C-alpha positions in Angstrom: 79.3 87.5 65.4 81.0 87.2 68.9 80.6 83.8 70.1 80.2 84.1 74.2 81.3 81.4 76.6 77.9 80.1 78.4 79.0 82.4 81.4 81.0 85.3 82.1 84.5 84.5 83.1 84.5 84.8 86.8 87.2 84.0 89.1 86.2 82.6 92.3 89.4 81.1 93.8 92.9 82.0 93.9 95.4 80.0 96.5 96.9 81.8 99.3 100.2 80.3 99.1 101.9 79.9 95.5 102.3 76.6 94.0 105.8 77.3 92.8 108.2 80.2 93.3 110.9 81.0 90.7 113.9 82.5 91.3 115.3 85.5 89.7 117.5 88.7 89.9 117.0 92.3 88.6 118.6 95.5 88.6 118.3 96.6 92.2 117.1 100.4 93.4 118.7 102.8 96.1 122.0 101.8 95.4 122.2 98.0 95.3 123.6 96.5 92.3 121.6 93.5 92.3 118.2 92.4 93.5 117.3 88.5 94.1 113.6 88.1 93.8 110.9 85.0 93.5 108.3 85.0 91.1 105.3 83.5 92.7 102.7 81.2 90.4 99.1 80.9 92.1 96.8 78.3 91.0 93.2 79.6 90.9 89.7 78.5 89.8 87.5 80.1 87.3 83.8 80.2 86.0 83.1 80.1 82.3 86.0 78.9 80.7 84.6 77.6 77.4 85.0 73.7 76.0 87.8 74.9 73.8 90.2 75.6 77.0 91.6 73.2 79.6 93.3 76.4 81.5 94.3 79.7 81.2 97.3 81.6 82.1 97.9 84.9 83.0 101.5 86.8 83.5 102.7 90.2 83.6 105.5 92.4 84.2 108.4 89.6 84.1 111.2 91.4 84.2 114.1 89.5 85.5 117.0 87.1 84.9 116.1 83.5 85.7 118.2 81.9 88.8 120.8 83.5 91.6 123.4 81.6 91.1 124.9 83.7 88.0 126.1 86.6 89.7 129.6 86.8 90.5 131.7 89.5 92.3 130.5 93.1 92.7 126.9 91.9 91.4 128.3 91.6 87.7 126.0 88.6 85.9 128.0 86.2 84.6 127.3 83.3 82.0 124.3 83.0 79.5 121.2 85.0 80.4 117.6 83.7 80.2 114.5 85.8 80.1 112.4 85.2 83.6 109.8 84.5 81.2 111.2 81.7 79.2 112.1 80.1 82.4 108.5 80.6 83.8 106.8 79.0 80.3 109.0 75.6 80.7 108.2 75.7 84.5 104.5 76.0 84.0 105.1 73.4 81.4 106.5 70.8 84.2 103.7 72.0 86.8 100.9 70.7 84.3 103.1 67.6 84.0 103.1 67.3 87.5 99.9 68.8 88.9 97.5 69.2 86.1 98.3 65.5 84.0 94.8 65.5 83.1 94.9 69.1 81.2 95.9 68.9 77.4 98.6 71.7 77.1 97.4 72.6 73.4 94.2 73.5 75.1 96.0 76.2 77.4 95.7 79.8 76.7 98.3 82.2 77.8 97.4 86.0 78.3 100.9 88.5 78.5 100.1 92.0 79.8 103.7 93.1 79.0 106.9 94.1 80.3 108.8 90.6 79.5 112.4 92.2 79.1 115.0 93.3 81.6 118.5 93.9 81.6 119.9 93.3 85.1 122.7 96.0 84.7 120.2 98.9 84.3 117.3 99.6 86.1 113.9 100.3 83.9 115.7 99.0 80.7 113.7 98.4 77.8 114.6 95.8 75.0 113.0 92.5 72.7 110.5 90.2 74.4 110.5 87.8 71.7 112.2 84.7 73.2 109.4 84.8 76.1 106.9 84.4 73.2 108.3 82.1 71.6 108.9 80.1 74.5 105.3 79.9 75.5 104.4 79.2 72.0 106.5 76.1 72.4 104.6 74.6 75.7 101.3 75.7 74.9 98.6 75.9 72.6 97.4 79.6 72.5 99.4 82.9 73.5 97.9 86.4 73.3 99.0 89.5 74.9 99.8 93.2 74.5 103.4 95.0 74.9 104.3 96.8 77.9 106.3 100.4 78.3 109.5 98.4 78.1 109.0 95.8 75.2 110.7 96.8 72.3 110.0 94.3 69.4 112.1 94.4 66.2 110.2 94.8 62.8 111.5 91.3 62.0 109.9 90.2 65.4 106.5 91.8 65.1 106.4 89.9 61.8 107.3 86.5 63.3 104.7 87.0 65.8 101.9 88.0 63.2 102.7 84.9 61.6 103.2 82.4 64.1 100.5 79.6 64.5 99.0 80.0 67.9 100.2 83.5 68.7 98.2 86.5 68.4 99.9 89.7 69.4 97.9 92.8 69.9 100.4 95.4 68.1 97.4 97.5 67.7 94.1 97.7 70.2 92.1 95.3 68.9 89.8 92.0 69.3 89.6 88.7 68.1 88.2 85.3 69.0 90.9 82.9 71.1 90.3 79.5 72.4 86.4 80.1 72.2 86.8 83.8 74.2 86.5 87.4 72.6 90.1 88.4 74.0 90.6 92.3 73.2 94.2 93.7 73.9 95.4 97.7 74.5 99.1 97.7 74.9 101.7 100.2 76.2 100.5 103.2 78.7 99.3 106.7 78.6 102.3 109.3 78.4 104.3 111.3 75.8 103.5 109.9 72.2 106.8 110.4 71.0 108.4 107.6 73.3 107.8 103.9 72.7 104.3 102.1 73.9 103.0 105.4 75.0 100.1 107.6 73.7 98.2 110.4 74.7 95.4 110.1 77.6 92.8 110.8 74.3 93.9 108.5 72.2 94.1 105.6 74.6 90.9 106.3 76.2 89.2 106.7 72.8 90.9 103.0 71.7 89.6 101.7 75.1 86.1 102.8 74.7 86.0 101.0 71.1 87.1 97.9 72.8 84.8 98.1 75.2 81.8 98.8 72.9 82.5 95.1 71.5 81.8 93.2 74.3 85.0 91.1 74.8 84.9 88.5 77.2 88.4 89.3 78.6 90.6 92.4 78.2 94.3 92.5 78.0 95.8 96.0 79.2 99.2 97.0 80.2 98.5 99.6 82.4 96.4 99.1 85.6 93.0 101.0 86.3 93.2 102.7 89.9 90.3 100.9 92.3 90.3 103.6 95.0 87.9 102.5 97.4 90.2 99.4 97.6 93.3 101.7 97.5 94.6 99.7 94.7 96.8 102.4 92.4 96.6 103.1 88.8 95.1 104.9 86.5 91.6 106.6 87.6 90.5 107.4 84.0 90.5 103.6 82.9 88.8 102.6 86.0 85.8 105.2 85.0 85.8 103.7 81.6 85.1 100.4 82.7 82.4 101.0 85.0 80.0 100.1 82.1 81.8 96.7 81.2 80.0 94.4 83.7 80.3 91.3 82.0 84.1 91.5 81.5 87.2 90.2 83.0 90.3 92.4 82.6 93.6 91.4 83.4 96.7 94.2 83.7 100.1 94.6 85.1 102.7 98.0 85.4 101.7 98.8 88.7 101.9 96.2 91.8 99.1 95.5 94.0 99.4 93.9 97.0 95.8 92.2 96.2 96.1 91.0 92.9 92.1 90.6 92.6 89.7 93.5 92.6 86.0 93.5 91.7 83.9 96.4 91.5 80.2 97.1 92.6 79.0 95.9 89.3 80.5 92.6 89.5 83.5 93.4 87.0 86.8 91.6 87.9 90.3 93.2 87.7 93.3 90.8 87.7 96.8 92.5 88.6 99.3 90.1 87.2 102.4 92.4 88.2 105.6 90.6 88.9 103.1 87.3 89.2 101.7 84.3 87.1 98.7 82.5 87.7 96.8 79.1 86.2 93.1 79.0 86.3 91.6 75.9 85.6 87.3 75.2 85.5 85.7 75.7 89.1 84.0 72.7 90.1 80.5 74.3 90.5 81.0 75.4 86.7 
């Protein structure tokens, strides 16, 4: 039987200004070679965090190479390349030391919603995100998440994640207890089943319904649902399936929302972490 926290998870506040911005480069579109970007890190407060957790970190679509200084002539990246997610993990650990020193990193759970790899020479590239998972494991107590459509773990990489202490990677749709929360995960996107991390719509929706029937506390997806009344893009079929799951928090990415948090009429919250990272601590009124 699954153990629920005293209250459902509910975000009550997200700071308007980021606590930190991490510089990174990524492959540009429309003829440019390199795009210089910043990953914002936001702090927020949440109701329902169980006693096993001091904080919850949520991030998705970390498709970049850390730093702005490692680009040479004609946009060629030089020197060692460090995935943005690796830099994020260490930056977050430092932010905890500076701003949240009363919290225990061993009691922090990280939720990764996919697309953690990039090649700055090729927009839309796919590759191995394993270094990002390792970096978060080194710095925090629990790491869980799903693959995006651009994450290509090797067989050895999947085996490492499957046996590593403190990590649960949802290679298949499923649910497990982690840090006092029932966490469910469904990776990939709807698409041609002969391509990596994609499945037919009927299969995806079947797996999603199976997870929702298990009443998780938090659901990690890569593909975002559409929230049409608020003008937030995504898949309308996913949103339709979520209508019956009011006591649930959904975290996703894949498609960027200008507003990261949506709340449906029944109270269900959807956090889109595409190109962002969030640190949530317990709300003072919890």
